[in-house]
N, C-alpha and C positions, 0 to 999 in steps of 0.2 A: 773931234774927239768924242766917241760914243761913251755915254755914261748912263747909269741907272741907279736909283735909290729905292730902298724899301719904305714901307709905311713906318710911322713912328713906333718905336718900342718904348713903352712907359713903365716906370716902376722898377727899373733894374737897380740892383744894389750897388752903391757907390762907396761903401766903406772898406772894401777889400775882402770882406767875409759876408756871405759865401763867395767863392770864386765864380766867375762868369766865363763860359766857353762858347765859342761859335763853332758849329760843326757844319761842314758842307762837302759836297762832291763837285769836282770840276774837271773839265777837259778843254784844252785851248791850243790854238796854233799861234797865238801872240801873247806876250806878257800882259798882265792886267794887274790892277791895284785895288786894294780895299782901304777905304777910309771910314771913319766914324764921323757923322755929322751930329753935333751936340748942341742942345739948347735951342732957344728961340732964334738965335742968330745963325744957327747951322754952321758953327765953327768946325773946320775940317781937321781931323787928326789922322795922320797916316798910320796904318796898322800892319799891312803885309803886301808884298809883291809876289804874285803867282807867276811861275815860270812855265814854259811850254810843257805840254803833256799830251801825248797821243792817246793815252789810256785814261780812263776815269780814275781819279784819285780822290780819296777821302782825307780830309784834313781837319784837325782840331786846333783852334787858335784860342789861347787864353787872352781874353780881352779885359780882364779885371783891371790891369794897370791903366788902360785907357779910361775906363770908367772912374777910377780913383782920381786920375789926373784932371779930368774935366769936371767932376762933381756935378754932372747934369743927369737927371733922372729920365730925360727924354733923349733918345738916340735914334739914328737911322744908319743902316749900312749903305755905303755908297761905293759902287764899283765903277772904275774908269779904265778904259784901254786906249792905248795910242799905238799906231803902227810903228814897227821898228824902223830905224834909219841907219843908213850906212855912214861911214866916217866922213863922207862928203856931204851929208845932210839929205840925200835922196832917200825916199822910202824903199825899203828892201822887199816889201810886198805891198800889193794894192788892196787886199782884203784881209780880214781876220775874223775868226770865229771863237767865241767864248761860250761855253755851255756850263751852266751852274744848276745844281739840283740838290734837293733835300737840305735846305738851309734850316738850321735849328740853333736857337740860343738857349742854353741851359745854365742853371746855377744850382749849386747844392752845397 
């Protein structure tokens, strides 16, 4: 299961104000998932599932709720993909490509 995480992001607001948004562009031929890894124990919180997209998509995700829930000022973005399976459990494809660009975390 391929996965990648960002460096630590420190000092993000955890009170709910200001709001915190994740902006990114993506293109993919397999579904993939975004989690937030929080605190020293790197506890995983699911954030979003990205669906197939043949064209580049820009998305804005409000991650304020995740930050308020975890109350951790250190976070990492964690992306994971798994190849899709058929109803019999076999892989429906042997390879997958996920492209991510222009990742920004903003708060205002």
